[in-house]
MIDOSE-1310 file (N, C-alpha, C; in nm, 2 decimals, decimal comma, always signed):
residues 151
tmgv	+7,17/+10,78/+2,30/+7,29/+10,74/+2,37/+7,29/+10,59/+2,40; +7,18/+10,52/+2,37/+7,18/+10,38/+2,41/+7,28/+10,29/+2,33; +7,32/+10,33/+2,21/+7,41/+10,24/+2,14/+7,55/+10,28/+2,15; +7,59/+10,35/+2,25/+7,72/+10,41/+2,27/+7,81/+10,31/+2,34
ryti	+7,94/+10,31/+2,30/+8,04/+10,23/+2,37/+8,13/+10,33/+2,45; +8,14/+10,30/+2,57/+8,22/+10,39/+2,66/+8,35/+10,32/+2,70; +8,46/+10,38/+2,66/+8,59/+10,32/+2,70/+8,63/+10,39/+2,83; +8,68/+10,32/+2,93/+8,73/+10,37/+3,05/+8,88/+10,37/+3,05
arld	+8,94/+10,49/+3,07/+9,09/+10,50/+3,06/+9,14/+10,54/+3,20; +9,25/+10,49/+3,24/+9,31/+10,55/+3,36/+9,37/+10,68/+3,33; +9,38/+10,77/+3,43/+9,43/+10,90/+3,40/+9,58/+10,90/+3,41; +9,65/+10,92/+3,30/+9,80/+10,93/+3,30/+9,83/+11,06/+3,23
deva	+9,96/+11,08/+3,21/+10,00/+11,21/+3,14/+9,94/+11,22/+3,00; +9,94/+11,11/+2,93/+9,90/+11,11/+2,79/+9,75/+11,14/+2,79; +9,67/+11,08/+2,87/+9,52/+11,10/+2,88/+9,50/+11,25/+2,93; +9,57/+11,29/+3,02/+9,56/+11,43/+3,07/+9,58/+11,53/+2,96
eylr	+9,68/+11,50/+2,88/+9,71/+11,59/+2,76/+9,59/+11,59/+2,67; +9,53/+11,47/+2,64/+9,42/+11,46/+2,55/+9,30/+11,54/+2,61; +9,28/+11,53/+2,74/+9,17/+11,60/+2,81/+9,19/+11,75/+2,79; +9,32/+11,80/+2,81/+9,35/+11,94/+2,79/+9,32/+11,98/+2,65
dvga	+9,36/+11,90/+2,55/+9,34/+11,93/+2,41/+9,19/+11,95/+2,37; +9,10/+11,87/+2,43/+8,96/+11,88/+2,40/+8,89/+11,97/+2,50; +8,96/+12,04/+2,59/+8,90/+12,13/+2,68/+8,82/+12,07/+2,79; +8,85/+11,95/+2,83/+8,78/+11,88/+2,94/+8,85/+11,91/+3,07
tipq	+8,78/+11,90/+3,18/+8,84/+11,93/+3,31/+8,93/+11,81/+3,35; +9,04/+11,84/+3,41/+9,13/+11,74/+3,46/+9,13/+11,75/+3,62; +9,09/+11,64/+3,68/+9,10/+11,64/+3,83/+9,24/+11,64/+3,88; +9,26/+11,68/+4,00/+9,39/+11,67/+4,06/+9,43/+11,52/+4,07
ydgl	+9,55/+11,48/+4,04/+9,59/+11,34/+4,05/+9,74/+11,34/+4,07; +9,78/+11,23/+4,14/+9,92/+11,22/+4,17/+9,99/+11,12/+4,08; +9,93/+11,09/+3,97/+9,99/+10,99/+3,88/+9,95/+10,85/+3,92; +9,88/+10,83/+4,03/+9,85/+10,70/+4,07/+9,70/+10,66/+4,03
srnp	+9,69/+10,63/+3,90/+9,56/+10,59/+3,85/+9,59/+10,46/+3,77; +9,50/+10,36/+3,80/+9,52/+10,23/+3,73/+9,38/+10,18/+3,69; +9,39/+10,07/+3,61/+9,26/+10,00/+3,58/+9,21/+9,93/+3,70; +9,08/+9,90/+3,70/+9,03/+9,83/+3,82/+9,05/+9,68/+3,80
tpke	+9,05/+9,61/+3,91/+9,05/+9,46/+3,90/+8,91/+9,41/+3,90; +8,89/+9,29/+3,85/+8,75/+9,23/+3,85/+8,70/+9,22/+3,99; +8,79/+9,19/+4,09/+8,74/+9,19/+4,23/+8,69/+9,32/+4,27; +8,76/+9,43/+4,24/+8,71/+9,56/+4,27/+8,58/+9,60/+4,20
irev	+8,56/+9,55/+4,08/+8,44/+9,57/+4,00/+8,33/+9,50/+4,07; +8,35/+9,38/+4,12/+8,25/+9,30/+4,20/+8,21/+9,38/+4,32; +8,31/+9,44/+4,39/+8,28/+9,51/+4,52/+8,20/+9,63/+4,49; +8,22/+9,71/+4,38/+8,14/+9,82/+4,35/+8,00/+9,78/+4,31
cdtl	+7,99/+9,67/+4,23/+7,86/+9,63/+4,18/+7,78/+9,57/+4,30; +7,85/+9,52/+4,40/+7,77/+9,48/+4,52/+7,70/+9,59/+4,59; +7,75/+9,72/+4,57/+7,68/+9,83/+4,63/+7,56/+9,87/+4,56; +7,53/+9,82/+4,44/+7,42/+9,86/+4,36/+7,30/+9,77/+4,40
tdlr	+7,26/+9,79/+4,53/+7,15/+9,70/+4,58/+7,02/+9,73/+4,52; +7,00/+9,84/+4,45/+6,87/+9,87/+4,39/+6,86/+9,80/+4,25; +6,97/+9,74/+4,21/+6,97/+9,68/+4,07/+7,00/+9,53/+4,08; +6,98/+9,46/+3,97/+7,02/+9,32/+3,96/+7,15/+9,32/+3,88
vrcy	+7,25/+9,25/+3,95/+7,38/+9,24/+3,89/+7,42/+9,10/+3,87; +7,46/+9,06/+3,74/+7,50/+8,93/+3,71/+7,63/+8,93/+3,64; +7,73/+8,85/+3,70/+7,86/+8,85/+3,64/+7,88/+8,72/+3,56; +7,94/+8,74/+3,45/+7,97/+8,62/+3,36/+8,12/+8,62/+3,34
sppe	+8,18/+8,51/+3,36/+8,32/+8,49/+3,32/+8,34/+8,37/+3,24; +8,28/+8,36/+3,12/+8,31/+8,24/+3,03/+8,45/+8,24/+2,99; +8,49/+8,13/+2,93/+8,63/+8,12/+2,88/+8,65/+8,22/+2,76; +8,75/+8,21/+2,69/+8,77/+8,29/+2,57/+8,80/+8,44/+2,61
hcwq	+8,86/+8,46/+2,72/+8,90/+8,60/+2,76/+8,79/+8,70/+2,77; +8,67/+8,65/+2,80/+8,56/+8,75/+2,81/+8,51/+8,75/+2,96; +8,49/+8,87/+3,01/+8,44/+8,88/+3,15/+8,34/+8,99/+3,14; +8,22/+8,97/+3,19/+8,11/+9,07/+3,16/+8,03/+9,08/+3,29
vmie	+7,97/+9,20/+3,31/+7,88/+9,22/+3,42/+7,75/+9,28/+3,35; +7,64/+9,22/+3,37/+7,51/+9,27/+3,33/+7,44/+9,34/+3,45; +7,40/+9,46/+3,43/+7,34/+9,54/+3,54/+7,21/+9,59/+3,49; +7,10/+9,56/+3,56/+6,97/+9,61/+3,51/+6,88/+9,63/+3,63
gknd	+6,77/+9,70/+3,60/+6,67/+9,72/+3,71/+6,60/+9,59/+3,75; +6,56/+9,59/+3,88/+6,49/+9,47/+3,93/+6,35/+9,46/+3,89; +6,28/+9,57/+3,88/+6,14/+9,57/+3,87/+6,09/+9,59/+3,72; +6,15/+9,69/+3,66/+6,11/+9,73/+3,52/+6,23/+9,75/+3,44
pene	+6,30/+9,64/+3,40/+6,43/+9,65/+3,33/+6,42/+9,74/+3,20; +6,30/+9,75/+3,14/+6,29/+9,83/+3,02/+6,31/+9,98/+3,05; +6,27/+10,02/+3,17/+6,27/+10,17/+3,20/+6,36/+10,20/+3,32; +6,43/+10,11/+3,37/+6,53/+10,14/+3,48/+6,67/+10,14/+3,42
pwti	+6,76/+10,20/+3,50/+6,90/+10,21/+3,45/+6,96/+10,07/+3,43; +7,04/+10,06/+3,32/+7,10/+9,93/+3,29/+7,23/+9,96/+3,21; +7,32/+9,87/+3,21/+7,44/+9,87/+3,13/+7,51/+9,74/+3,13; +7,61/+9,72/+3,04/+7,69/+9,60/+3,04/+7,84/+9,64/+3,05
lnih	+7,90/+9,59/+3,15/+8,04/+9,62/+3,17/+8,13/+9,51/+3,12; +8,23/+9,54/+3,04/+8,31/+9,43/+2,98/+8,46/+9,46/+3,02; +8,52/+9,35/+3,05/+8,67/+9,35/+3,07/+8,73/+9,32/+2,93; +8,83/+9,40/+2,90/+8,91/+9,37/+2,77/+9,02/+9,27/+2,80
dfng	+9,02/+9,16/+2,72/+9,12/+9,06/+2,74/+9,14/+9,01/+2,88; +9,04/+8,95/+2,94/+9,05/+8,90/+3,07/+9,15/+8,79/+3,08; +9,24/+8,80/+3,18/+9,35/+8,70/+3,18/+9,33/+8,59/+3,28; +9,21/+8,59/+3,34/+9,17/+8,48/+3,43/+9,20/+8,51/+3,58
cedd	+9,27/+8,62/+3,61/+9,30/+8,65/+3,75/+9,22/+8,77/+3,79; +9,13/+8,75/+3,89/+9,05/+8,86/+3,94/+9,12/+8,97/+4,02; +9,25/+8,94/+4,05/+9,32/+9,04/+4,13/+9,41/+9,13/+4,04; +9,41/+9,11/+3,91/+9,49/+9,19/+3,82/+9,41/+9,30/+3,76
phai	+9,47/+9,42/+3,75/+9,40/+9,53/+3,69/+9,37/+9,50/+3,54; +9,26/+9,53/+3,49/+9,22/+9,51/+3,35/+9,15/+9,64/+3,29; +9,17/+9,66/+3,16/+9,10/+9,77/+3,10/+8,95/+9,73/+3,08; +8,86/+9,83/+3,10/+8,72/+9,80/+3,09/+8,65/+9,89/+3,00
wfek	+8,53/+9,85/+2,95/+8,45/+9,94/+2,87/+8,30/+9,90/+2,89; +8,22/+10,00/+2,87/+8,07/+9,97/+2,89/+8,01/+9,97/+2,75; +7,92/+9,87/+2,73/+7,85/+9,85/+2,61/+7,71/+9,90/+2,63; +7,69/+10,02/+2,58/+7,56/+10,09/+2,59/+7,52/+10,11/+2,73
gwps	+7,39/+10,16/+2,75/+7,34/+10,17/+2,88/+7,32/+10,32/+2,92; +7,29/+10,34/+3,05/+7,25/+10,47/+3,10/+7,38/+10,54/+3,15; +7,41/+10,66/+3,10/+7,53/+10,73/+3,15/+7,53/+10,75/+3,30; +7,41/+10,77/+3,36/+7,41/+10,80/+3,50/+7,46/+10,67/+3,58
lilr	+7,42/+10,55/+3,53/+7,46/+10,43/+3,60/+7,61/+10,41/+3,57; +7,65/+10,43/+3,45/+7,80/+10,41/+3,42/+7,88/+10,50/+3,51; +7,84/+10,63/+3,52/+7,92/+10,72/+3,61/+7,91/+10,68/+3,75; +7,80/+10,62/+3,80/+7,79/+10,57/+3,94/+7,90/+10,46/+3,96
ivqg	+7,91/+10,37/+3,86/+8,01/+10,26/+3,88/+8,15/+10,31/+3,87; +8,18/+10,40/+3,77/+8,31/+10,45/+3,75/+8,35/+10,54/+3,87; +8,26/+10,61/+3,92/+8,29/+10,69/+4,04/+8,33/+10,60/+4,16; +8,26/+10,49/+4,18/+8,29/+10,39/+4,28/+8,42/+10,33/+4,26
lsvk	+8,46/+10,30/+4,13/+8,59/+10,24/+4,10/+8,70/+10,34/+4,12; +8,67/+10,47/+4,10/+8,78/+10,58/+4,12/+8,82/+10,58/+4,26; +8,74/+10,55/+4,36/+8,77/+10,55/+4,50/+8,89/+10,45/+4,52; +8,89/+10,34/+4,44/+8,99/+10,23/+4,46/+9,11/+10,25/+4,36
cgpl	+9,08/+10,31/+4,25/+9,19/+10,31/+4,14/+9,25/+10,45/+4,11; +9,19/+10,55/+4,17/+9,23/+10,69/+4,13/+9,14/+10,73/+4,01; +9,16/+10,86/+3,96/+9,07/+10,91/+3,86/+9,07/+10,82/+3,74; +8,95/+10,81/+3,68/+8,93/+10,74/+3,56/+8,86/+10,83/+3,46
vvip	+8,88/+10,80/+3,33/+8,82/+10,89/+3,23/+8,72/+10,81/+3,14; +8,60/+10,86/+3,12/+8,50/+10,79/+3,04/+8,50/+10,86/+2,91; +8,52/+10,77/+2,80/+8,54/+10,82/+2,67/+8,43/+10,76/+2,58; +8,32/+10,84/+2,55/+8,22/+10,78/+2,46/+8,26/+10,78/+2,32
dtge	+8,22/+10,68/+2,24/+8,26/+10,66/+2,10/+8,19/+10,75/+2,01; +8,11/+10,85/+2,06/+8,03/+10,94/+1,98/+8,11/+11,06/+1,93; +8,23/+11,08/+1,98/+8,31/+11,20/+1,95/+8,29/+11,31/+2,04; +8,20/+11,30/+2,14/+8,17/+11,40/+2,24/+8,29/+11,40/+2,34
spla	+8,30/+11,50/+2,42/+8,41/+11,52/+2,51/+8,41/+11,40/+2,61; +8,53/+11,36/+2,64/+8,54/+11,26/+2,75/+8,52/+11,33/+2,89; +8,50/+11,25/+2,99/+8,48/+11,30/+3,12/+8,57/+11,23/+3,22; +8,65/+11,32/+3,30/+8,73/+11,26/+3,40/+8,65/+11,25/+3,53
vsta	+8,66/+11,13/+3,59/+8,58/+11,10/+3,71/+8,67/+11,08/+3,83; +8,66/+11,15/+3,94/+8,74/+11,13/+4,06/+8,65/+11,12/+4,18; +8,70/+11,08/+4,29/+8,62/+11,06/+4,41/+8,56/+11,19/+4,46; +8,62/+11,30/+4,42/+8,57/+11,43/+4,46/+8,44/+11,47/+4,40
dsve	+8,41/+11,41/+4,29/+8,29/+11,44/+4,22/+8,17/+11,36/+4,25; +8,05/+11,42/+4,27/+7,93/+11,34/+4,28/+7,88/+11,31/+4,14; +7,80/+11,20/+4,14/+7,75/+11,16/+4,01/+7,66/+11,27/+3,95; +7,58/+11,33/+4,04/+7,49/+11,44/+4,00/+7,57/+11,55/+3,93
hllt	+7,68/+11,59/+4,00/+7,76/+11,70/+3,94/+7,82/+11,66/+3,81; +7,87/+11,54/+3,80/+7,93/+11,49/+3,68/+7,83/+11,49/+3,56; +7,71/+11,45/+3,59/+7,60/+11,45/+3,49/+7,58/+11,59/+3,43; +7,58/+11,69/+3,52/+7,56/+11,83/+3,48/+7,68/+11,89/+3,40
mweh	+7,80/+11,84/+3,42/+7,92/+11,89/+3,36/+7,94/+11,82/+3,22; +7,89/+11,70/+3,20/+7,93/+11,62/+3,08/+7,85/+11,66/+2,96; +7,92/+11,70/+2,85/+7,85/+11,73/+2,72/+7,76/+11,62/+2,68; +7,81/+11,49/+2,70/+7,74/+11,37/+2,65/+7,60/+11,36/+2,71
tqt	+7,57/+11,41/+2,83/+7,44/+11,40/+2,89/+7,36/+11,53/+2,88; +7,41/+11,62/+2,80/+7,34/+11,75/+2,78/+7,24/+11,75/+2,66; +7,19/+11,64/+2,63/+7,10/+11,63/+2,51/+6,96/+11,67/+2,55
């Protein structure tokens, strides 16, 4: 699972239909789901006090957060969060995706973002089922439900 790209989608009617089609669980939602802002991403990453978090926002529309273990990065949770087409404003919602990493850490971040943005959907590029993440779900519960982590 280390070479997987995880796209994060906001839960709208089209994505809900996709989830239904693949047999994935759809959380209750009121249609108010949106992409996170870089500011919200920073706020959630600030809660990861057990990990080292570094934000990069170079020019060329790239905005990235590197998250890794503090003591033993080789064996501790890590991931890279990317903003797609960063427009330079940290208060605007942006589409995000994760470049590889530990599913447990990715779910921890997405669950934190769902508190601010409404339900979000994690879509691995492996063809396995997507996973809807809402504030009602614990990361532990999500990990047990997700086909992607059942290896």
